[in-house]
C-alpha positions as CSV (number, residue, x, y, z in Angstrom):
1,X,155.4,130.3,115.2
2,X,153.1,132.6,113.1
3,X,154.9,131.4,109.9
4,X,154.3,127.8,110.8
5,X,150.6,128.5,111.5
6,X,150.2,130.3,108.2
7,X,151.9,127.4,106.3
8,X,149.7,124.8,108.1
9,X,146.5,126.8,107.3
10,X,147.5,127.1,103.6
11,X,148.3,123.4,103.4
12,X,144.9,122.5,104.9
13,X,143.0,124.8,102.5
14,X,145.0,123.3,99.6
15,X,144.1,119.8,100.7
16,X,140.4,120.7,101.0
17,X,140.4,122.3,97.6
18,X,142.1,119.4,95.9
19,X,139.9,116.8,97.5
20,X,136.7,118.5,96.3
21,X,137.5,118.2,92.6
22,X,135.0,118.3,89.7
23,X,135.9,114.7,89.0
24,X,133.9,113.6,92.1
25,X,130.7,115.0,90.5
26,X,131.1,113.1,87.2
27,X,130.9,109.6,88.7
28,X,128.4,107.5,86.8
29,X,125.9,106.0,89.3
30,X,125.5,103.0,87.0
31,X,129.1,101.8,87.3
32,X,130.2,99.9,90.3
33,X,133.5,100.4,92.0
34,X,134.8,97.3,90.2
35,X,134.1,99.0,86.8
36,X,131.4,96.6,85.7
37,X,128.2,97.9,84.1
38,X,125.6,97.4,86.8
39,X,122.6,99.5,85.6
40,X,119.3,99.9,87.3
41,X,117.6,97.5,84.8
42,X,117.2,94.5,87.1
43,X,115.2,93.1,90.0
44,X,115.4,94.9,93.4
45,X,113.9,94.0,96.8
46,X,113.0,97.0,99.0
47,X,114.8,96.8,102.4
48,X,114.3,100.2,103.9
49,X,112.0,103.1,103.4
50,X,112.1,106.4,105.3
51,X,110.5,109.8,105.0
52,X,111.3,112.6,107.5
53,X,110.1,112.2,111.0
54,X,107.8,109.3,110.1
55,X,110.6,106.9,110.8
56,X,111.9,104.0,108.7
57,X,110.0,101.0,107.5
58,X,112.0,97.8,107.2
59,X,111.0,95.1,104.8
60,X,112.1,91.5,104.4
61,X,113.6,90.2,101.2
62,X,110.8,89.6,98.7
63,X,108.2,91.7,100.5
64,X,108.3,94.5,97.8
65,X,110.0,93.9,94.5
66,X,110.7,96.6,91.9
67,X,111.8,95.3,88.5
68,X,113.3,97.9,86.0
69,X,113.3,96.5,82.5
70,X,115.0,97.5,79.3
71,X,111.7,98.8,77.8
72,X,111.7,101.6,80.5
73,X,108.9,99.9,82.5
74,X,109.0,99.5,86.3
75,X,107.0,96.5,87.5
76,X,106.0,96.7,91.2
77,X,105.1,93.5,93.1
78,X,103.9,93.7,96.7
79,X,103.8,90.6,98.8
80,X,103.1,92.1,102.2
81,X,100.4,94.5,103.7
82,X,101.7,98.1,103.4
83,X,98.4,99.9,104.3
84,X,100.2,101.9,107.0
85,X,103.3,102.7,105.0
86,X,103.9,105.7,102.8
87,X,105.9,104.8,99.6
88,X,106.2,106.7,96.4
89,X,104.6,103.9,94.3
90,X,102.4,101.9,96.5
91,X,100.2,99.9,94.2
92,X,101.2,96.8,92.2
93,X,101.5,97.5,88.5
94,X,103.6,98.8,85.7
95,X,105.0,102.3,85.7
96,X,107.1,104.2,83.1
97,X,110.6,105.3,84.3
98,X,113.5,107.1,82.7
99,X,117.1,107.5,83.7
100,X,119.0,110.7,83.0
101,X,122.2,112.3,84.4
102,X,122.2,110.3,87.7
103,X,118.5,110.8,88.2
104,X,115.6,108.3,87.8
105,X,112.1,109.6,87.0
106,X,109.3,107.6,88.6
107,X,105.7,108.7,88.3
108,X,106.8,112.0,86.9
109,X,109.0,112.7,90.0
110,X,112.7,113.0,89.7
111,X,114.8,111.1,92.2
112,X,118.6,110.8,92.9
113,X,119.8,107.3,92.7
114,X,123.1,105.4,93.3
115,X,124.1,101.8,92.8
116,X,126.9,100.3,94.8
117,X,127.6,96.7,94.1
118,X,124.2,95.0,94.9
119,X,122.5,98.0,96.7
120,X,120.3,100.6,95.1
121,X,119.5,103.8,96.9
122,X,116.7,106.2,95.6
123,X,116.1,109.5,97.3
124,X,114.6,112.9,97.0
125,X,116.2,115.4,99.4
126,X,115.9,113.2,102.5
127,X,117.6,116.0,104.5
128,X,114.4,118.0,104.3
129,X,111.9,115.1,104.9
130,X,112.0,113.7,101.4
131,X,111.8,109.9,100.8
132,X,114.8,107.5,101.0
133,X,114.5,104.0,99.7
134,X,117.2,101.2,99.9
135,X,117.0,98.0,97.8
136,X,119.1,94.9,97.5
137,X,119.6,93.2,94.1
138,X,117.6,90.0,93.7
139,X,119.5,87.3,91.9
């Protein structure tokens, strides 16, 4: 019985070790699961914004548009009243951005980002009350 328990414990530990490989950390956030290049440089509509205990703001398609262009400019277009919301970039206008090593820099603040098919997620430690934004690609 003890021999079986030891073997099962070793097998479980081995499975955990193998499943947490370094390869997982090298996934390029700009490549979709289908292998196509789907970079951040396109038009996105904000759908959800959350920050800590403040709750989550939900937006309709087209309410807030972020367009990342190839000249490293983010154009923000706001088509709804957001006076009560807290968002990282809340005014319409153009802002510089940069992308490096799975991070996007907006307004001199570095955020994690991930693209999965037509959804973009931008966050900065949401587990400790940091912002979390979800966008849908605008065609």
